SEKOL-519327 format. One line per 5 residues: their letters; for each residue x, y, z of N, C-alpha, C, O. Coordinates in steps of 0.2 Angstrom, whole numbers. Layout:
N
a = X:Y:Z:X:Y:Z:X:Y:Z:X:Y:Z | ... $
This chain:
311
matta = 640:563:514:641:557:516:647:554:509:646:555:503 | 650:551:512:657:547:508:653:544:500:648:542:499 | 659:546:495:657:544:489:655:536:489:659:532:491 | 649:533:486:647:527:485:654:522:480:653:516:479 | 658:526:479:663:523:476:667:517:479:669:512:478 $
lyagm = 668:523:487:671:517:492:667:510:491:669:505:490 | 662:510:491:658:503:492:654:499:488:649:496:488 | 661:500:482:657:498:476:659:489:476:665:487:477 | 655:486:475:658:479:476:654:476:482:653:470:482 | 651:479:486:651:476:494:643:476:494:640:474:499 $
glttt = 638:478:489:632:476:489:628:479:495:631:483:499 | 621:478:495:616:479:497:614:476:503:608:478:505 | 616:472:506:612:465:510:611:467:515:615:469:519 | 604:466:518:605:470:523:607:466:530:607:460:532 | 610:473:535:614:469:541:621:467:537:626:463:540 $
kapyi = 622:470:530:628:469:530:632:473:525:637:472:523 | 628:479:523:630:485:520:632:491:522:629:495:525 | 640:491:521:643:497:523:642:503:522:642:507:526 | 638:505:516:635:511:514:630:513:520:631:518:524 | 626:510:522:619:510:526:622:513:533:621:518:535 $
eqavs = 627:508:535:632:507:540:637:515:541:640:517:546 | 637:519:535:640:526:535:635:531:536:636:536:539 | 629:528:534:624:534:536:621:533:542:621:539:544 | 619:529:546:617:528:550:624:532:555:624:538:555 | 628:529:557:634:532:558:633:542:558:632:545:563 $
ngemy = 633:544:551:633:552:550:625:554:553:623:560:552 | 620:549:556:614:552:558:610:552:552:604:553:553 | 612:552:547:607:552:540:602:546:539:603:541:536 | 593:550:541:590:545:540:586:543:534:584:537:533 | 585:550:528:584:550:523:589:551:519:593:556:518 $
ieqpy = 590:545:515:598:544:510:595:545:504:589:547:503 | 598:543:500:599:541:490:599:532:490:601:528:494 | 597:531:484:597:525:483:601:523:480:600:522:474 | 607:521:481:613:519:477:614:513:472:618:508:472 | 609:514:467:608:508:464:614:504:461:615:498:461 $
elysa = 620:509:459:625:503:457:628:500:461:633:496:459 | 627:500:468:630:495:474:627:490:475:629:486:480 | 622:488:471:615:482:471:623:477:467:627:478:462 | 622:470:472:627:466:468:623:462:464:617:462:464 | 626:456:460:622:451:458:620:448:461:615:445:458 $
dnhat = 622:446:466:618:441:474:611:445:474:606:441:474 | 611:453:474:605:456:479:601:454:472:595:451:473 | 602:455:466:597:456:461:595:450:460:589:449:459 | 600:446:459:597:438:458:592:436:466:586:434:464 | 593:437:472:588:436:478:583:441:478:582:442:483 $
wqrly = 580:444:474:574:451:470:571:445:466:565:443:468 | 575:441:461:573:438:457:568:431:459:563:429:457 | 573:430:466:570:422:467:561:425:471:555:424:471 | 565:429:474:559:431:480:552:432:475:547:428:476 | 554:439:471:548:439:466:544:435:460:538:435:458 $
armqe = 549:432:458:544:424:454:541:418:459:537:414:457 | 543:418:466:541:411:470:533:413:471:529:409:471 | 533:420:472:528:426:473:519:424:470:513:423:472 | 523:424:463:517:426:458:513:420:459:507:423:459 | 512:413:460:506:409:459:502:412:465:496:413:465 $
nwgry = 506:413:471:504:415:477:498:424:479:493:425:481 | 503:426:476:498:434:474:493:432:469:489:435:471 | 490:428:462:487:428:461:480:423:465:474:423:465 | 484:420:468:478:414:472:474:418:476:468:418:477 | 479:423:482:477:425:487:476:434:488:473:437:493 $
anqrf = 479:437:484:480:443:485:475:446:483:471:443:480 | 475:453:484:466:456:483:467:460:478:473:461:477 | 463:462:474:462:465:468:468:470:468:473:470:464 | 466:474:472:468:483:471:476:481:471:480:484:468 | 478:475:475:485:475:475:489:472:468:494:473:466 $
ldgle = 483:466:464:486:466:460:486:471:455:492:472:454 | 482:476:451:482:479:449:488:485:451:491:488:447 | 489:485:458:496:490:458:502:488:456:506:492:455 | 503:480:455:510:478:454:508:479:444:512:477:441 | 503:480:441:501:481:436:504:486:434:510:486:431 $
tlcfe = 501:492:436:505:500:438:511:500:440:515:505:437 | 512:496:443:521:499:443:527:495:438:533:497:438 | 522:491:436:528:490:429:534:486:431:538:486:427 | 535:482:439:540:480:441:545:475:436:543:471:431 | 552:476:437:557:472:435:557:465:437:557:465:444 $
pthvp = 556:459:434:555:454:439:564:451:441:565:447:446 | 568:455:438:574:450:438:580:456:440:587:456:439 | 576:462:444:582:468:444:576:471:450:570:472:449 | 580:471:457:580:477:463:576:483:459:579:485:454 | 571:485:461:567:491:457:572:499:459:575:499:465 $
rledv = 573:503:456:574:508:455:569:512:459:563:512:458 | 570:514:464:565:520:466:562:527:461:557:528:462 | 565:529:459:565:533:452:558:530:449:553:533:447 | 559:525:448:555:522:441:548:519:446:543:518:443 | 549:517:452:544:517:454:538:522:458:533:520:460 $
nrfma = 541:529:459:538:534:459:536:537:455:533:542:457 | 538:535:447:536:538:442:529:536:438:525:538:434 | 530:529:441:521:526:441:518:526:445:513:524:443 | 519:528:452:514:528:459:511:535:459:505:535:460 | 516:540:459:515:547:461:510:550:456:506:554:459 $
prtgf = 509:549:449:503:552:445:496:550:449:492:553:452 | 496:543:450:490:538:453:488:542:459:482:544:458 | 492:543:465:489:545:471:495:548:475:494:547:481 | 499:551:473:503:557:475:510:554:479:515:557:481 | 509:546:479:513:542:484:521:542:482:522:541:476 $
rakav = 525:543:486:533:542:485:534:538:489:531:538:494 | 539:532:486:543:529:492:550:534:495:548:540:494 | 554:534:497:557:538:501:563:535:503:562:533:509 | 567:534:502:574:529:505:577:532:512:578:538:513 | 577:526:516:579:527:523:585:524:523:587:521:518 $
sgfvp = 590:523:530:595:521:532:593:514:534:596:509:534 | 586:515:538:584:510:542:579:513:547:575:517:545 | 579:510:553:574:512:558:570:521:558:574:526:556 | 565:522:559:563:530:558:557:529:564:553:525:565 | 560:534:568:557:534:574:548:536:573:546:541:570 $
afdff = 545:532:576:536:533:576:533:540:573:529:541:569 | 535:543:575:531:552:575:535:554:567:531:557:563 | 540:551:565:544:553:559:540:548:553:538:551:547 | 539:543:553:534:537:551:528:540:552:527:543:546 | 525:541:555:516:544:552:518:550:547:516:550:541 $
dclsr = 522:555:551:523:562:546:523:560:540:520:563:536 | 527:554:539:529:555:531:522:551:527:520:553:522 | 520:548:531:512:544:527:508:552:527:507:555:522 | 506:555:532:501:561:533:507:565:525:503:570:522 | 512:564:522:515:567:517:515:566:510:518:569:506 $
refpt = 512:560:511:511:555:506:520:552:504:522:550:498 | 524:551:510:529:548:506:529:542:511:528:543:517 | 531:536:508:532:531:511:541:529:512:544:528:507 | 544:529:520:548:527:520:553:520:517:555:516:522 | 556:518:513:558:512:511:563:510:512:568:514:511 $
titir = 566:504:514:572:500:516:576:499:509:573:496:505 | 581:502:508:585:499:501:587:492:499:588:490:493 | 588:490:507:594:484:507:588:477:506:582:477:507 | 592:472:503:588:466:503:591:460:507:597:460:509 | 587:457:508:588:450:513:594:445:509:594:444:503 $
dgqsl = 598:444:514:601:439:511:598:432:507:594:429:510 | 601:431:501:599:425:497:599:417:500:597:413:496 | 602:416:505:602:413:510:597:410:514:595:404:515 | 594:417:517:588:416:522:582:419:516:582:425:513 | 579:417:515:573:420:510:567:423:514:566:429:515 $
dylpe = 564:416:518:558:417:522:556:421:527:550:424:527 | 562:422:533:560:428:539:565:433:539:571:431:539 | 564:438:540:568:443:542:564:447:546:559:450:544 | 568:448:553:566:452:561:564:459:558:562:463:562 | 567:461:551:565:468:549:564:469:542:565:465:537 $
pdifh = 561:476:541:561:476:533:566:476:528:571:479:530 | 565:475:522:568:476:518:565:479:512:560:482:512 | 571:477:506:566:481:499:562:479:496:559:482:492 | 562:471:498:556:466:495:549:468:498:544:469:495 | 551:467:506:545:469:508:541:475:507:535:475:506 $
diagh = 544:480:509:541:488:506:540:487:500:534:486:498 | 545:487:495:542:489:488:537:481:485:532:483:481 | 537:478:485:533:471:485:529:470:488:524:468:486 | 529:473:494:522:470:500:519:478:501:513:478:500 | 522:482:501:517:489:503:516:493:496:510:494:494 $
vpmht = 520:494:494:518:500:488:515:496:484:510:499:487 | 511:490:480:507:492:477:500:494:477:495:494:473 | 500:493:485:495:498:487:494:504:488:489:506:490 | 500:509:487:498:513:487:496:518:481:495:524:481 | 496:514:476:492:516:471:486:517:469:483:519:464 $
dpafa = 482:514:476:474:513:475:473:520:480:476:521:486 | 468:524:474:467:530:479:462:528:486:465:530:491 | 457:525:487:457:524:492:461:521:497:461:524:503 | 464:516:495:471:515:503:475:521:503:478:522:508 | 476:524:498:481:529:499:477:534:504:480:535:510 $
etlvr = 471:538:503:468:542:508:469:540:515:471:543:520 | 466:532:514:468:530:521:473:531:525:473:533:531 | 479:529:522:486:529:526:488:539:528:492:541:532 | 484:543:524:486:549:524:483:551:529:487:553:534 | 476:549:530:472:552:535:477:547:544:478:550:549 $
fgaca = 479:539:542:482:536:547:488:543:551:488:546:556 | 490:543:544:496:548:548:496:554:549:502:557:550 | 490:557:549:489:563:553:487:562:559:487:567:563 | 486:555:561:484:554:569:490:557:574:489:560:580 | 496:556:572:503:557:575:503:565:576:506:567:581 $
hlaad = 499:569:573:501:576:575:495:577:580:495:580:585 | 488:573:577:482:574:584:485:572:590:485:575:596 | 489:567:589:491:563:598:496:568:601:495:570:607 | 502:572:596:506:577:597:503:584:600:505:588:604 | 499:585:596:494:592:597:490:591:606:491:595:610 $
mvrdm = 488:585:607:483:584:614:488:583:620:486:584:625 | 493:581:619:499:583:625:503:590:625:506:593:629 | 502:592:619:506:598:620:507:603:626:512:607:626 | 500:605:632:500:609:635:502:605:642:501:609:647 | 503:601:643:502:596:647:510:599:650:515:600:647 $
sdree = 508:599:658:515:601:661:519:597:664:525:598:665 | 514:590:665:520:584:670:522:582:662:519:583:657 | 529:580:662:531:576:657:531:570:657:536:568:654 | 527:564:662:529:559:665:521:557:662:521:553:658 | 515:562:663:508:558:661:509:560:655:505:556:651 $
rrrrl = 513:566:651:514:566:642:514:561:641:510:557:639 | 522:558:643:525:550:641:520:545:641:519:541:637 | 517:545:647:512:538:649:505:538:643:504:533:639 | 502:545:643:498:545:638:499:544:629:495:541:625 | 506:547:628:508:545:622:508:539:620:506:537:615 $
ssiqn = 512:536:627:515:529:626:508:524:624:508:520:619 | 504:525:626:495:523:627:491:522:618:489:517:616 | 493:529:616:491:531:611:494:527:604:492:524:599 | 500:529:607:504:525:602:505:517:600:505:515:594 | 504:515:607:500:507:608:494:505:603:494:500:600 $
alqrf = 489:510:603:483:508:599:485:509:592:485:504:589 | 488:516:589:490:516:581:495:511:580:492:508:575 | 501:507:582:504:502:580:501:497:580:504:492:577 | 496:497:585:492:489:583:485:490:578:484:485:575 | 482:493:578:481:496:572:483:496:563:480:494:558 $
fwftv = 490:498:566:492:498:557:496:488:557:497:485:552 | 497:487:560:499:481:561:493:476:559:494:470:556 | 488:477:561:482:472:560:478:475:556:472:473:555 | 480:482:551:477:481:546:481:483:539:480:481:533 | 486:486:542:492:488:535:497:483:532:498:483:526 $
efglm = 498:479:539:502:473:537:499:467:537:501:462:534 | 495:467:541:492:459:541:485:459:541:481:455:545 | 483:463:537:475:465:535:475:459:530:479:455:528 | 468:458:530:462:452:526:456:456:524:454:460:527 | 454:455:517:448:460:515:444:454:510:447:451:506 $
rdasg = 434:453:514:433:451:507:431:453:500:428:459:499 | 433:447:496:434:451:490:425:454:486:420:453:490 | 424:456:482:419:459:479:413:457:481:409:461:482 | 412:448:480:407:444:483:404:443:488:398:442:489 | 410:444:492:409:444:500:409:439:502:408:438:508 $
qrvtv = 411:432:498:410:425:498:418:423:501:419:420:506 | 424:427:497:430:425:497:434:430:502:433:436:501 | 439:428:508:445:432:510:450:433:506:451:427:503 | 453:438:504:459:440:501:464:444:505:462:447:510 | 470:444:503:474:448:509:477:454:506:479:453:500 $
ygsgl = 478:460:508:479:466:506:485:467:511:490:470:509 | 486:466:516:490:466:521:499:466:519:501:460:519 | 504:470:518:510:469:517:513:463:521:517:459:520 | 511:464:526:514:456:530:515:453:527:520:450:525 | 510:452:525:505:443:522:508:443:515:511:437:513 $
lssfg = 508:447:511:510:450:503:516:448:503:517:444:498 | 520:450:506:530:449:506:530:442:510:535:441:512 | 527:438:511:528:431:514:526:427:511:521:428:509 | 530:421:508:529:415:503:524:411:507:519:409:504 | 525:410:513:521:405:517:515:407:521:509:404:522 $
eivhs = 517:415:524:511:417:528:506:417:523:501:412:523 | 506:422:519:502:423:515:496:417:516:491:418:518 | 500:410:513:494:405:513:491:403:519:485:403:520 | 496:402:524:495:400:531:486:405:530:481:402:530 | 487:413:531:484:417:533:477:415:530:473:419:533 $
vespt = 476:412:527:470:411:522:465:405:523:459:403:523 | 473:401:523:470:393:521:469:388:529:465:384:531 | 474:393:533:474:388:539:470:388:545:468:393:547 | 468:380:547:460:382:551:463:384:558:459:387:562 | 470:383:560:471:385:566:471:395:567:472:398:572 $
vqryp = 469:397:561:470:405:564:462:407:563:458:405:559 | 462:411:568:456:416:571:455:420:565:459:425:565 | 450:420:561:448:427:558:441:431:560:435:428:559 | 442:437:562:435:439:563:434:447:561:439:451:561 | 429:448:560:427:455:557:432:461:560:435:459:565 $
lqlew = 433:467:556:437:472:560:432:474:566:426:475:564 | 435:474:572:433:479:579:436:481:580:441:477:582 | 438:489:582:441:493:585:445:491:591:451:490:592 | 439:491:596:441:488:601:444:483:602:447:483:608 | 445:480:600:449:471:599:456:475:598:460:475:603 $
vinqh = 455:477:590:462:479:588:466:484:592:472:484:591 | 464:488:595:469:492:599:472:491:604:476:494:607 | 468:483:608:469:483:614:475:474:614:477:471:619 | 474:472:607:476:467:605:484:465:605:487:468:600 | 488:462:610:495:461:608:497:458:601:492:456:598 $
feidh = 503:458:598:507:455:592:512:452:595:514:454:600 | 515:446:590:522:447:590:525:445:582:522:443:577 | 531:448:583:533:448:574:536:440:574:536:438:568 | 540:435:578:543:430:576:540:424:574:544:419:574 | 532:425:572:530:418:569:524:419:566:521:424:568 $
yqpll = 521:416:563:514:418:560:509:419:565:509:417:571 | 506:424:562:501:427:564:494:423:568:489:423:565 | 493:420:574:487:417:575:478:421:573:472:419:571 | 481:428:575:474:431:574:474:436:569:480:439:567 | 469:438:566:469:441:559:462:444:557:458:441:553 $
fivds = 461:451:558:453:454:556:453:455:548:457:458:544 | 448:453:546:444:455:539:440:463:540:436:464:545 | 443:468:534:437:470:533:433:469:527:435:465:523 | 429:474:525:423:473:517:427:476:512:428:474:506 | 431:482:514:432:486:508:437:492:513:439:492:519 $
fdqly = 439:498:508:446:503:508:443:509:513:445:512:517 | 435:509:509:431:514:513:428:513:522:427:516:527 | 429:505:521:427:504:528:433:504:533:433:504:539 | 440:504:530:444:506:535:446:514:535:449:516:539 | 446:517:529:445:523:532:440:527:537:442:532:540 $
eqvat = 434:523:538:431:526:542:432:522:547:429:526:551 | 434:517:549:440:516:553:444:518:557:443:519:563 | 450:521:553:455:527:556:450:535:558:453:539:562 | 443:536:555:439:543:559:436:540:565:438:543:571 | 435:536:566:433:533:573:440:533:580:439:534:586 $
leswm = 445:530:574:452:531:577:453:539:578:457:540:583 | 452:543:576:453:552:578:449:553:584:450:557:589 | 443:550:583:437:552:586:438:550:593:435:553:597 | 442:544:594:441:540:601:447:542:604:447:541:610 | 452:545:601:459:549:603:456:556:605:461:558:609 $
kagkl = 452:559:605:450:564:603:445:565:612:444:570:616 | 442:559:613:438:557:618:443:555:624:441:555:630 | 449:553:622:454:550:628:452:542:629:454:538:633 | 449:541:622:449:533:622:454:527:622:454:521:623 | 459:531:620:466:528:617:469:531:624:475:532:622 $
dhvtp = 469:534:630:472:535:634:476:530:639:481:530:642 | 471:524:637:472:519:641:471:509:640:468:505:644 | 473:510:634:474:503:629:478:500:634:483:502:638 | 476:491:634:481:487:637:487:488:636:490:488:630 | 490:489:641:498:488:639:501:482:634:497:477:632 $
gwrdm = 507:483:634:510:475:629:517:477:629:519:483:630 | 521:470:628:528:471:625:531:474:623:536:477:625 | 526:476:618:529:480:610:527:488:613:525:492:609 | 528:490:619:527:497:621:533:501:615:537:499:611 | 530:506:616:537:512:614:543:513:617:545:514:623 $
sqadv = 548:513:609:551:512:612:555:521:614:551:526:612 | 562:522:616:563:528:619:563:533:613:562:539:614 | 566:530:609:567:535:602:557:537:600:554:542:599 | 557:532:600:548:532:596:545:539:602:542:543:599 | 546:539:609:542:541:614:546:550:613:543:555:613 $
esfle = 553:549:611:556:556:612:553:560:605:551:566:607 | 552:557:597:549:558:593:544:561:595:544:567:592 | 538:560:597:532:563:599:532:568:603:529:573:602 | 537:567:610:536:573:614:542:578:612:543:583:616 | 546:578:606:549:584:601:543:587:599:542:593:600 $
aslrp = 537:581:594:534:584:590:529:590:594:526:595:591 | 529:587:599:522:592:604:527:597:607:524:603:607 | 531:597:608:535:605:608:535:609:602:534:615:603 | 537:607:597:535:612:591:529:615:590:523:612:590 | 530:621:589:525:626:588:517:625:582:517:625:576 $
r = 513:625:585:508:623:582:509:626:572:504:625:567 $
């Protein structure tokens, strides 16, 4: 890739970063974090995002998340260096943030989780639009996801969930009918992405007393408005996690979520992944409710290619 000196002063703002555009053009999915390219505006945006979440995190976030924030020792005024994040995180759970240029096909994303790597966007949203971004940025990935990765029980859940992709690829490996293999993988992937959405991205958990609902999902933990809405709003349906509902439930990404699921512990969440595995083996994920968020062609191909590799 061309030297980062070519992009000096251009910043790493989401959708406006020539460094990222060049990486994508070169077919580079895994990249370095060129820290020197962050502009003063990029750092100021991080500072504003981080500062305004403090009160809401203290009021609504799961204690494991708050412990993770303390462990990671974020600098409130500057975009974090991934090498610093990993220096604090890896000794706890073995997880590492891995810089990517953008979209990661589904199989590759799951594979990273199984290897204790978290694909991490390095751009940051425009400071003029703090509240909604249709794609991840470094605040969502690092401030929303990564503190949870310092918790051993949650980390083990992610690793086991990531391994589900390998199981899915193995299960269709010997199928001769490519279209049936695609259909089956699409159904399984719908189930997996819905599970990820309603747990890792938008999950709620009861606190130790069992009387209060807290937030552990990264989509909520990185949203100033929705973290409050998820716990306080009378319009949100909140139910104990039921796997049958989760894997057949549609979701949309461009508004606050009307339906959320509650777990009692990360041990329970780990066992739900175990059940997901057993259901996959039994064929119970082969015919889940289709939805508008079916697998993209890139996601399909990532699974099909994995199913053709030798075991």
